[in-house]
C-alpha positions in Angstrom: 16.5 15.1 3.0 16.3 16.5 -0.6 17.5 13.5 -3.0 14.6 12.7 -5.1 15.2 12.6 -8.7 12.1 14.6 -10.0 13.1 15.8 -13.4 13.9 12.6 -15.0 10.5 10.9 -14.6 9.1 10.1 -17.8 5.1 9.1 -18.2 4.2 5.6 -17.8 1.2 4.1 -18.7 -0.6 1.5 -20.8 1.2 2.4 -23.9 4.5 2.7 -22.4 4.6 0.2 -19.7 6.5 -3.1 -20.6 4.7 -6.1 -21.5 7.2 -8.4 -19.7 5.9 -9.9 -16.5 7.7 -10.1 -13.4 4.9 -11.4 -10.9 2.6 -14.2 -12.4 1.1 -17.8 -12.0 0.4 -16.7 -8.5 -2.6 -18.4 -6.2 -4.1 -15.4 -5.0 -8.0 -14.8 -4.9 -9.5 -13.5 -8.1 -9.7 -9.8 -8.1 -6.9 -9.5 -5.5 -5.6 -5.9 -5.2 -2.4 -6.8 -3.6 -1.3 -9.0 -6.4 -2.1 -6.1 -8.8 -0.1 -3.9 -6.8 2.8 -6.0 -6.9 2.5 -6.9 -10.6 2.5 -3.2 -11.5 5.5 -2.1 -9.3 7.5 -5.0 -10.7 6.8 -3.9 -14.2 8.5 -0.5 -13.3 11.3 -1.8 -11.0 12.0 -4.9 -13.5 14.3 -7.9 -13.5 17.3 -6.6 -11.7 15.3 -6.3 -8.6 15.4 -8.0 -5.1 12.4 -8.3 -3.5 11.5 -9.2 0.2 7.9 -10.1 1.6 7.0 -11.1 5.2 4.2 -13.3 6.1 1.0 -12.3 4.5 -0.9 -12.8 1.5 1.9 -12.0 -1.4 4.2 -14.2 0.1 1.4 -17.0 0.8 0.4 -17.0 -2.7 3.8 -16.2 -4.7 6.0 -18.8 -2.9 4.2 -22.0 -3.4 7.1 -24.6 -4.8 7.5 -25.4 -7.5 5.3 -22.5 -9.1 7.3 -19.4 -7.9 5.6 -16.2 -9.0 8.6 -14.0 -9.0 10.7 -13.9 -12.2 13.5 -11.9 -10.2 14.9 -12.4 -6.8 12.7 -12.7 -3.9 12.7 -13.9 -0.3 10.2 -14.3 2.4 11.1 -12.4 5.5 10.3 -12.9 9.3 6.9 -11.1 9.8 8.6 -8.2 11.8 11.8 -7.7 9.8 10.9 -6.5 6.3 12.7 -3.2 6.7 15.6 -4.8 8.4 16.0 -7.3 5.6 15.7 -4.6 2.7 18.7 -3.2 4.7 20.7 -6.3 4.7 20.0 -6.9 1.1 21.1 -3.4 0.2 24.5 -4.2 2.2 24.9 -7.4 0.2 24.5 -5.8 -3.1 27.2 -3.0 -2.0 29.6 -5.9 -1.0 29.3 -7.7 -4.3 29.6 -4.4 -6.2 26.2 -4.9 -8.1 25.1 -2.0 -10.0 21.7 -0.8 -11.0 19.7 -2.9 -8.7 16.4 -2.0 -7.0 15.5 -3.3 -3.7 12.0 -3.5 -2.5 9.9 -4.9 0.2 6.1 -5.8 -0.1 4.1 -5.7 3.1 0.7 -5.8 4.3 -1.3 -3.4 6.7 -0.8 -5.7 9.5 3.3 -6.3 8.5 3.5 -2.5 8.2 1.5 -0.7 10.7 1.7 -3.3 13.7 4.1 -5.9 13.2 6.8 -4.5 11.0 6.5 -1.0 12.2 10.0 -1.1 14.2 12.1 -2.3 11.5 10.3 0.1 9.1 11.4 3.0 11.2 14.9 1.7 11.3 15.2 1.2 7.7 14.0 4.9 7.1 16.6 6.2 9.8 19.5 4.2 8.0 18.2 5.8 4.8 19.5 2.8 2.6 18.6 3.1 -1.0 15.2 0.8 -0.6 11.7 1.1 -1.6 9.0 -0.2 1.0 5.5 -0.7 -0.3 2.6 -1.3 2.1 -0.5 -3.0 0.0 -3.3 -2.0 2.5 -6.1 -4.1 2.2 -7.1 -2.9 5.6 -6.9 -6.3 7.6 -5.4 -9.3 8.3 -6.7 -11.3 5.1 -4.8 -14.4 4.7 -5.0 -15.5 8.4 -9.0 -15.1 8.5 -9.8 -11.5 8.3 -8.5 -10.0 11.7 -8.5 -6.2 12.5 -5.3 -4.5 12.0 -4.1 -1.0 12.8 -5.2 0.1 9.3 -8.8 -1.3 9.4 -11.0 1.5 9.1 -13.7 2.7 11.6 -17.1 0.3 11.5 -15.4 -2.5 9.8 -16.7 -5.8 10.6 -13.8 -8.3 10.9 -13.5 -11.9 12.7 -12.1 -9.8 15.7 -14.2 -6.7 15.7 -17.6 -8.1 15.0 -20.4 -5.9 14.5 -23.4 -5.9 16.8 -25.9 -4.0 18.9 -23.3 -2.5 21.0 -20.3 -2.1 18.5 -20.4 -0.8 14.9 -17.3 -3.3 14.0 -13.8 -1.7 14.4 -14.0 1.5 16.8 -10.9 3.0 15.8 -9.6 5.1 12.9 -6.8 4.1 10.4 -3.4 4.8 11.6 -1.7 7.8 9.5 1.3 5.6 8.1 2.0 7.9 5.4 2.4 10.7 7.9 4.3 8.5 10.1 6.6 7.6 7.5 6.9 11.5 6.7 7.6 12.3 10.4 11.0 10.5 10.0 11.9 13.3 7.5 12.0 10.4 5.0 13.3 11.5 1.3 10.3 10.3 -0.5 6.8 9.0 0.7 3.7 8.7 -1.1 0.1 7.4 -1.4 -1.4 5.6 -4.2 -4.5 3.3 -5.2 -4.5 0.7 -8.0 -8.0 2.5 -8.9 -5.6 5.4 -10.4 -2.7 3.0 -11.7 -0.8 5.7 -13.8 -0.4 7.5 -10.5 0.9 4.6 -8.8 3.3 3.8 -11.6 4.9 7.1 -11.7 5.4 7.1 -7.8 7.1 3.8 -8.1 9.3 5.2 -10.9 10.1 8.3 -8.6 11.1 6.0 -5.8 13.3 4.0 -7.9 15.3 7.0 -8.6 15.5 8.2 -5.2 19.1 7.7 -3.4 17.7 7.0 -0.1 14.5 5.1 1.3 11.2 5.3 -0.1 7.6 4.6 1.3 4.8 4.0 -0.8 1.3 3.1 0.6 -1.1 2.0 -1.8 -4.9 1.0 -1.6 -5.5 -2.6 -2.5 -9.1 -3.8 -2.2 -9.6 -7.4 -1.1 -13.0 -8.7 -2.5 -12.7 -11.9 0.0 -12.2 -9.7 2.9 -14.2 -6.6 1.8 -17.3 -8.5 0.4 -17.7 -7.6 -3.2 -17.3 -9.4 -6.6 -14.0 -9.8 -7.9 -14.6 -7.8 -11.1 -15.1 -4.5 -9.3 -11.8 -4.1 -7.5 -10.2 -1.2 -9.7 -13.7 0.5 -9.6 -14.0 0.3 -5.6 -10.3 1.4 -5.3 -11.0 4.5 -7.5 -14.1 5.2 -5.8 -12.3 5.2 -2.3 -10.3 8.0 -3.6 -13.2 9.8 -5.2 -15.3 9.7 -2.0 -12.4 11.2 0.0 -11.8 8.2 2.1 -8.3 7.9 0.7 -6.0 10.4 -0.8 -3.4 10.5 -3.3 -0.5 12.5 -1.9 3.3 12.9 -2.0 6.2 13.7 0.8 9.5 15.2 -0.5 12.0 17.8 0.0 10.3 18.2 3.6 6.8 19.2 1.9 3.4 17.4 1.7 1.5 17.6 -1.8 -1.9 16.5 -2.6 -1.8 14.8 -6.0 -5.6 14.9 -6.4 -7.9 17.5 -4.9 -11.6 16.4 -5.7 -13.8 19.5 -6.2 -16.6 17.7 -4.8 -16.7 14.0 -3.1 -18.9 11.2 -4.4 -21.4 9.8 -1.8 -19.3 8.1 1.1 -22.5 5.8 1.6 -22.5 4.3 -1.8 -19.1 3.2 -1.4 -19.4 1.7 2.0 -22.6 -0.1 1.3 -21.5 -2.0 -1.8 -19.1 -4.0 0.3 -20.1 -6.7 2.7 -17.9 -5.7 5.7 -19.8 -2.5 5.8 -23.5 -3.6 5.2 -24.4 -3.4 9.1 -23.6 0.4 9.2 -26.5 2.6 10.6 -26.8 6.2 9.6 -24.9 7.3 12.7 -21.9 5.1 12.0 -21.4 6.9 8.5 -21.9 10.2 10.1 -19.0 9.3 12.1 -16.9 8.1 9.1 -17.9 11.4 7.0 -16.9 13.8 10.1 -13.6 12.1 10.4 -13.1 12.4 6.6 -13.8 16.1 6.6 -11.5 16.8 9.6 -8.6 14.9 7.6 -9.4 16.9 4.3 -9.6 20.3 6.2 -6.2 19.7 7.6 -4.7 18.1 4.1 -6.0 21.1 2.3 -3.1 23.1 3.6 -0.6 20.9 1.7 
């Protein structure tokens, strides 16, 4: 599939981004990375956008009647059905003859990598013109901080407690970006709210794609991660700089790294400033670093 429009993308930054707000007045926690990801994405996509959100943080904080946070049309979907609902919305738009509309889904890590995987796979297979955005805060945050398929190794959650015999979560994050790419999707990307201009440009590119786009954005959660609310963007940036998250794209059948650090910042500093990782021992951090290096050795071929 080679239908991504690359050449028409103009730079997006604080100077060129609209001052209009399309997601505001929500009830999210202070410093919520997910709400920042939705706000930035909506500034690119604009008012002529139909949004679908499954059960999760953003639906919980954005649809509290009568203070609805979306200025555009938005709907809460069944937890497992985000991809299917996006396809249905696109079909309705076609039936009504509407033009120049965006269709976007905002789902958390659990609603994407676990509960929503089947519907997402089906949506990619149909290749409708929709954008699926996973805001990844690495656990089921709004239901009590339970482990998801995107919770990193060593994370302390309510369902992966840290103790004498376990370091917290004992599995690595699912490679959702590569899973989406394995469908030969027209466009997929990873992003971080710590690098907002990169994220904005990828949203713009996705909106100009004639088929399905998948964007996986790192969106830290101060409540679940255990840090002060003013550090969200800084921590999201550090996740990239220490190599535990990466910025990449998949299009025209090829992977491409958007940022290739010459050297990584210390992983231990990133981990130890978060309450969910305070318990980690040196040997646990060694496991995390070893897996990081393994992934980067493979990605350096991109």
